[in-house]
Backbone as XML, in Angstrom:
<?xml version="1.0"?>
<chain id="A" units="angstrom">
  <residue number="1" name="MET">
    <atom name="N" x="0.869" y="-1.164" z="0.000"/>
    <atom name="CA" x="0.000" y="0.000" z="0.000"/>
    <atom name="C" x="0.911" y="1.220" z="0.000"/>
  </residue>
  <residue number="2" name="PHE">
    <atom name="N" x="0.582" y="2.169" z="-0.870"/>
    <atom name="CA" x="1.350" y="3.403" z="-1.017"/>
    <atom name="C" x="0.331" y="4.530" z="-1.121"/>
  </residue>
  <residue number="3" name="ALA">
    <atom name="N" x="0.485" y="5.569" z="-0.302"/>
    <atom name="CA" x="-0.480" y="6.665" z="-0.323"/>
    <atom name="C" x="0.228" y="8.002" z="-0.168"/>
  </residue>
  <residue number="4" name="PHE">
    <atom name="N" x="-0.318" y="9.019" z="-0.831"/>
    <atom name="CA" x="0.208" y="10.375" z="-0.678"/>
    <atom name="C" x="-0.883" y="11.376" z="-1.038"/>
  </residue>
  <residue number="5" name="GLN">
    <atom name="N" x="-0.698" y="12.608" z="-0.574"/>
    <atom name="CA" x="-1.622" y="13.707" z="-0.883"/>
    <atom name="C" x="-0.871" y="14.764" z="-1.670"/>
  </residue>
  <residue number="6" name="ARG">
    <atom name="N" x="-1.599" y="15.432" z="-2.541"/>
    <atom name="CA" x="-1.081" y="16.598" z="-3.267"/>
    <atom name="C" x="-2.046" y="17.743" z="-3.014"/>
  </residue>
  <residue number="7" name="MET">
    <atom name="N" x="-1.494" y="18.906" z="-2.665"/>
    <atom name="CA" x="-2.320" y="20.074" z="-2.374"/>
    <atom name="C" x="-1.857" y="21.246" z="-3.221"/>
  </residue>
  <residue number="8" name="SER">
    <atom name="N" x="-2.830" y="21.982" z="-3.745"/>
    <atom name="CA" x="-2.561" y="23.190" z="-4.508"/>
    <atom name="C" x="-3.743" y="24.127" z="-4.318"/>
  </residue>
  <residue number="9" name="GLY">
    <atom name="N" x="-3.496" y="25.253" z="-3.674"/>
    <atom name="CA" x="-4.589" y="26.184" z="-3.411"/>
    <atom name="C" x="-5.651" y="25.520" z="-2.562"/>
  </residue>
  <residue number="10" name="ASP">
    <atom name="N" x="-6.885" y="25.529" z="-3.049"/>
    <atom name="CA" x="-8.002" y="24.921" z="-2.328"/>
    <atom name="C" x="-8.245" y="23.465" z="-2.709"/>
  </residue>
  <residue number="11" name="THR">
    <atom name="N" x="-7.372" y="22.879" z="-3.515"/>
    <atom name="CA" x="-7.570" y="21.516" z="-4.004"/>
    <atom name="C" x="-6.630" y="20.548" z="-3.301"/>
  </residue>
  <residue number="12" name="THR">
    <atom name="N" x="-7.208" y="19.457" z="-2.791"/>
    <atom name="CA" x="-6.420" y="18.376" z="-2.194"/>
    <atom name="C" x="-6.833" y="17.073" z="-2.856"/>
  </residue>
  <residue number="13" name="VAL">
    <atom name="N" x="-5.847" y="16.315" z="-3.339"/>
    <atom name="CA" x="-6.096" y="15.008" z="-3.956"/>
    <atom name="C" x="-5.303" y="13.962" z="-3.180"/>
  </residue>
  <residue number="14" name="LEU">
    <atom name="N" x="-5.973" y="12.874" z="-2.845"/>
    <atom name="CA" x="-5.350" y="11.732" z="-2.176"/>
    <atom name="C" x="-5.202" y="10.606" z="-3.187"/>
  </residue>
  <residue number="15" name="VAL">
    <atom name="N" x="-4.016" y="10.010" z="-3.241"/>
    <atom name="CA" x="-3.750" y="8.868" z="-4.110"/>
    <atom name="C" x="-3.383" y="7.683" z="-3.217"/>
  </residue>
  <residue number="16" name="VAL">
    <atom name="N" x="-4.087" y="6.573" z="-3.393"/>
    <atom name="CA" x="-3.796" y="5.347" z="-2.647"/>
    <atom name="C" x="-3.649" y="4.224" z="-3.664"/>
  </residue>
  <residue number="17" name="LEU">
    <atom name="N" x="-2.533" y="3.512" z="-3.608"/>
    <atom name="CA" x="-2.273" y="2.417" z="-4.548"/>
    <atom name="C" x="-2.063" y="1.123" z="-3.777"/>
  </residue>
  <residue number="18" name="ASN">
    <atom name="N" x="-2.785" y="0.092" z="-4.170"/>
    <atom name="CA" x="-2.590" y="-1.244" z="-3.618"/>
    <atom name="C" x="-1.765" y="-2.014" z="-4.639"/>
  </residue>
  <residue number="19" name="LEU">
    <atom name="N" x="-0.525" y="-2.313" z="-4.295"/>
    <atom name="CA" x="0.407" y="-2.925" z="-5.243"/>
    <atom name="C" x="0.574" y="-4.430" z="-5.041"/>
  </residue>
  <residue number="20" name="VAL">
    <atom name="N" x="-0.311" y="-5.035" z="-4.251"/>
    <atom name="CA" x="-0.206" y="-6.476" z="-3.988"/>
    <atom name="C" x="-1.440" y="-7.202" z="-4.520"/>
  </residue>
  <residue number="21" name="GLN">
    <atom name="N" x="-1.371" y="-8.522" z="-4.499"/>
    <atom name="CA" x="-2.440" y="-9.364" z="-5.036"/>
    <atom name="C" x="-3.510" y="-9.711" z="-3.997"/>
  </residue>
  <residue number="22" name="GLU">
    <atom name="N" x="-3.658" y="-8.879" z="-2.964"/>
    <atom name="CA" x="-4.674" y="-9.088" z="-1.939"/>
    <atom name="C" x="-5.437" y="-7.788" z="-1.721"/>
  </residue>
  <residue number="23" name="PRO">
    <atom name="N" x="-6.730" y="-7.876" z="-1.374"/>
    <atom name="CA" x="-7.471" y="-6.651" z="-1.055"/>
    <atom name="C" x="-6.873" y="-5.976" z="0.181"/>
  </residue>
  <residue number="24" name="ARG">
    <atom name="N" x="-6.982" y="-4.662" z="0.243"/>
    <atom name="CA" x="-6.456" y="-3.893" z="1.375"/>
    <atom name="C" x="-7.426" y="-2.783" z="1.734"/>
  </residue>
  <residue number="25" name="ARG">
    <atom name="N" x="-7.352" y="-2.332" z="3.008"/>
    <atom name="CA" x="-8.139" y="-1.189" z="3.489"/>
    <atom name="C" x="-7.184" y="-0.209" z="4.151"/>
  </residue>
  <residue number="26" name="LEU">
    <atom name="N" x="-7.483" y="1.075" z="3.992"/>
    <atom name="CA" x="-6.667" y="2.126" z="4.591"/>
    <atom name="C" x="-7.590" y="3.146" z="5.236"/>
  </residue>
  <residue number="27" name="LEU">
    <atom name="N" x="-7.272" y="3.536" z="6.467"/>
    <atom name="CA" x="-8.018" y="4.586" z="7.148"/>
    <atom name="C" x="-7.766" y="5.905" z="6.432"/>
  </residue>
  <residue number="28" name="LEU">
    <atom name="N" x="-8.841" y="6.589" z="6.053"/>
    <atom name="CA" x="-8.701" y="7.861" z="5.336"/>
    <atom name="C" x="-8.375" y="8.996" z="6.297"/>
  </residue>
  <residue number="29" name="PRO">
    <atom name="N" x="-7.650" y="10.008" z="5.823"/>
    <atom name="CA" x="-7.450" y="11.208" z="6.632"/>
    <atom name="C" x="-8.803" y="11.876" z="6.896"/>
  </residue>
  <residue number="30" name="PRO">
    <atom name="N" x="-8.886" y="12.712" z="7.925"/>
    <atom name="CA" x="-10.148" y="13.395" z="8.223"/>
    <atom name="C" x="-10.671" y="14.178" z="7.015"/>
  </residue>
  <residue number="31" name="GLY">
    <atom name="N" x="-11.992" y="14.224" z="6.893"/>
    <atom name="CA" x="-12.632" y="14.965" z="5.806"/>
    <atom name="C" x="-13.539" y="14.062" z="5.004"/>
  </residue>
  <residue number="32" name="THR">
    <atom name="N" x="-14.193" y="14.647" z="4.015"/>
    <atom name="CA" x="-15.077" y="13.922" z="3.109"/>
    <atom name="C" x="-14.350" y="13.741" z="1.782"/>
  </residue>
  <residue number="33" name="TRP">
    <atom name="N" x="-14.042" y="12.498" z="1.440"/>
    <atom name="CA" x="-13.290" y="12.181" z="0.230"/>
    <atom name="C" x="-14.230" y="11.667" z="-0.851"/>
  </residue>
  <residue number="34" name="THR">
    <atom name="N" x="-14.172" y="12.297" z="-2.015"/>
    <atom name="CA" x="-15.005" y="11.923" z="-3.156"/>
    <atom name="C" x="-14.130" y="11.221" z="-4.190"/>
  </residue>
  <residue number="35" name="PRO">
    <atom name="N" x="-14.479" y="9.986" z="-4.583"/>
    <atom name="CA" x="-13.682" y="9.291" z="-5.597"/>
    <atom name="C" x="-13.624" y="10.084" z="-6.906"/>
  </residue>
  <residue number="36" name="LEU">
    <atom name="N" x="-12.454" y="10.113" z="-7.510"/>
    <atom name="CA" x="-12.242" y="10.751" z="-8.811"/>
    <atom name="C" x="-12.077" y="9.651" z="-9.854"/>
  </residue>
  <residue number="37" name="ALA">
    <atom name="N" x="-12.800" y="9.747" z="-10.942"/>
    <atom name="CA" x="-12.801" y="8.713" z="-11.979"/>
    <atom name="C" x="-11.777" y="9.027" z="-13.066"/>
  </residue>
  <residue number="38" name="GLY">
    <atom name="N" x="-11.519" y="8.013" z="-13.892"/>
    <atom name="CA" x="-10.722" y="8.219" z="-15.100"/>
    <atom name="C" x="-9.245" y="7.890" z="-14.976"/>
  </residue>
  <residue number="39" name="HIS">
    <atom name="N" x="-8.817" y="7.317" z="-13.857"/>
    <atom name="CA" x="-7.390" y="7.019" z="-13.703"/>
    <atom name="C" x="-7.011" y="5.654" z="-14.245"/>
  </residue>
  <residue number="40" name="GLY">
    <atom name="N" x="-7.990" y="4.764" z="-14.459"/>
    <atom name="CA" x="-7.735" y="3.474" z="-15.097"/>
    <atom name="C" x="-7.053" y="2.429" z="-14.231"/>
  </residue>
  <residue number="41" name="LEU">
    <atom name="N" x="-7.077" y="2.581" z="-12.911"/>
    <atom name="CA" x="-6.366" y="1.649" z="-12.030"/>
    <atom name="C" x="-7.284" y="0.743" z="-11.218"/>
  </residue>
  <residue number="42" name="GLY">
    <atom name="N" x="-8.517" y="0.569" z="-11.624"/>
    <atom name="CA" x="-9.459" y="-0.167" z="-10.785"/>
    <atom name="C" x="-10.005" y="0.793" z="-9.746"/>
  </residue>
  <residue number="43" name="ASP">
    <atom name="N" x="-11.109" y="0.464" z="-9.168"/>
    <atom name="CA" x="-11.768" y="1.428" z="-8.298"/>
    <atom name="C" x="-11.749" y="1.021" z="-6.842"/>
  </residue>
  <residue number="44" name="GLY">
    <atom name="N" x="-11.231" y="1.913" z="-6.008"/>
    <atom name="CA" x="-11.369" y="1.753" z="-4.573"/>
    <atom name="C" x="-12.712" y="2.305" z="-4.139"/>
  </residue>
  <residue number="45" name="GLN">
    <atom name="N" x="-13.231" y="1.794" z="-3.041"/>
    <atom name="CA" x="-14.527" y="2.215" z="-2.524"/>
    <atom name="C" x="-14.352" y="2.829" z="-1.139"/>
  </residue>
  <residue number="46" name="VAL">
    <atom name="N" x="-14.999" y="3.962" z="-0.912"/>
    <atom name="CA" x="-14.989" y="4.598" z="0.401"/>
    <atom name="C" x="-16.095" y="3.977" z="1.237"/>
  </residue>
  <residue number="47" name="GLU">
    <atom name="N" x="-15.720" y="3.467" z="2.425"/>
    <atom name="CA" x="-16.702" y="2.854" z="3.317"/>
    <atom name="C" x="-16.235" y="2.989" z="4.762"/>
  </residue>
  <residue number="48" name="ASP">
    <atom name="N" x="-17.093" y="3.542" z="5.585"/>
    <atom name="CA" x="-16.826" y="3.676" z="7.024"/>
    <atom name="C" x="-15.502" y="4.358" z="7.338"/>
  </residue>
  <residue number="49" name="GLY">
    <atom name="N" x="-15.185" y="5.430" z="6.621"/>
    <atom name="CA" x="-13.962" y="6.173" z="6.886"/>
    <atom name="C" x="-12.691" y="5.526" z="6.374"/>
  </residue>
  <residue number="50" name="HIS">
    <atom name="N" x="-12.839" y="4.481" z="5.574"/>
    <atom name="CA" x="-11.700" y="3.779" z="4.980"/>
    <atom name="C" x="-11.863" y="3.770" z="3.462"/>
  </residue>
  <residue number="51" name="VAL">
    <atom name="N" x="-10.759" y="3.515" z="2.763"/>
    <atom name="CA" x="-10.858" y="3.190" z="1.349"/>
    <atom name="C" x="-10.512" y="1.703" z="1.232"/>
  </residue>
  <residue number="52" name="ALA">
    <atom name="N" x="-11.371" y="0.957" z="0.546"/>
    <atom name="CA" x="-11.164" y="-0.471" z="0.317"/>
    <atom name="C" x="-10.721" y="-0.648" z="-1.130"/>
  </residue>
  <residue number="53" name="LEU">
    <atom name="N" x="-9.594" y="-1.319" z="-1.304"/>
    <atom name="CA" x="-9.031" y="-1.511" z="-2.640"/>
    <atom name="C" x="-8.925" y="-2.985" z="-2.987"/>
  </residue>
  <residue number="54" name="PRO">
    <atom name="N" x="-9.372" y="-3.357" z="-4.192"/>
    <atom name="CA" x="-9.121" y="-4.717" z="-4.656"/>
    <atom name="C" x="-7.628" y="-4.873" z="-4.978"/>
  </residue>
  <residue number="55" name="PRO">
    <atom name="N" x="-7.192" y="-6.085" z="-5.276"/>
    <atom name="CA" x="-5.786" y="-6.290" z="-5.636"/>
    <atom name="C" x="-5.362" y="-5.410" z="-6.818"/>
  </residue>
  <residue number="56" name="CYS">
    <atom name="N" x="-4.149" y="-4.887" z="-6.739"/>
    <atom name="CA" x="-3.527" y="-4.105" z="-7.825"/>
    <atom name="C" x="-4.452" y="-3.000" z="-8.336"/>
  </residue>
  <residue number="57" name="ALA">
    <atom name="N" x="-4.977" y="-2.210" z="-7.432"/>
    <atom name="CA" x="-5.918" y="-1.149" z="-7.799"/>
    <atom name="C" x="-5.483" y="0.166" z="-7.171"/>
  </residue>
  <residue number="58" name="GLY">
    <atom name="N" x="-6.197" y="1.224" z="-7.538"/>
    <atom name="CA" x="-5.873" y="2.539" z="-7.008"/>
    <atom name="C" x="-7.112" y="3.338" z="-6.672"/>
  </residue>
  <residue number="59" name="PHE">
    <atom name="N" x="-6.914" y="4.351" z="-5.847"/>
    <atom name="CA" x="-7.972" y="5.277" z="-5.471"/>
    <atom name="C" x="-7.415" y="6.684" z="-5.588"/>
  </residue>
  <residue number="60" name="PHE">
    <atom name="N" x="-8.133" y="7.521" z="-6.301"/>
    <atom name="CA" x="-7.841" y="8.952" z="-6.348"/>
    <atom name="C" x="-9.063" y="9.641" z="-5.761"/>
  </residue>
  <residue number="61" name="GLY">
    <atom name="N" x="-8.867" y="10.436" z="-4.732"/>
    <atom name="CA" x="-9.995" y="11.095" z="-4.088"/>
    <atom name="C" x="-9.746" y="12.575" z="-3.909"/>
  </residue>
  <residue number="62" name="GLY">
    <atom name="N" x="-10.805" y="13.348" z="-4.079"/>
    <atom name="CA" x="-10.758" y="14.786" z="-3.853"/>
    <atom name="C" x="-11.372" y="15.112" z="-2.506"/>
  </residue>
  <residue number="63" name="LEU">
    <atom name="N" x="-10.743" y="15.993" z="-1.753"/>
    <atom name="CA" x="-11.264" y="16.406" z="-0.452"/>
    <atom name="C" x="-12.336" y="17.449" z="-0.660"/>
  </residue>
  <residue number="64" name="THR">
    <atom name="N" x="-13.536" y="17.153" z="-0.148"/>
    <atom name="CA" x="-14.643" y="18.098" z="-0.228"/>
    <atom name="C" x="-14.587" y="18.994" z="1.000"/>
  </residue>
  <residue number="65" name="LYS">
    <atom name="N" x="-14.381" y="20.290" z="0.778"/>
    <atom name="CA" x="-14.286" y="21.226" z="1.887"/>
    <atom name="C" x="-15.665" y="21.756" z="2.231"/>
  </residue>
  <residue number="66" name="PRO">
    <atom name="N" x="-15.914" y="21.977" z="3.524"/>
    <atom name="CA" x="-17.211" y="22.541" z="3.911"/>
    <atom name="C" x="-17.411" y="23.918" z="3.311"/>
  </residue>
  <residue number="67" name="ALA">
    <atom name="N" x="-18.664" y="24.243" z="2.986"/>
    <atom name="CA" x="-18.983" y="25.571" z="2.449"/>
    <atom name="C" x="-18.723" y="26.633" z="3.510"/>
  </residue>
  <residue number="68" name="GLY">
    <atom name="N" x="-18.278" y="27.802" z="3.058"/>
    <atom name="CA" x="-18.069" y="28.875" z="4.017"/>
    <atom name="C" x="-16.857" y="29.578" z="3.833"/>
  </residue>
</chain>
């Protein structure tokens, strides 16, 4: 499992990669994470504050900031 965040201005993107042949779960950082489509790495699912990834898959998520 490999994860990192990239921040620019008001935009935060989280990247989580599962590089093994087994499903994995990772506790997400605080906030509301919205999956971003189009990366072509299989889809991770957000559930109960975690991202669940199938084998050899990835998750790209955008942090949704509260209005205000």
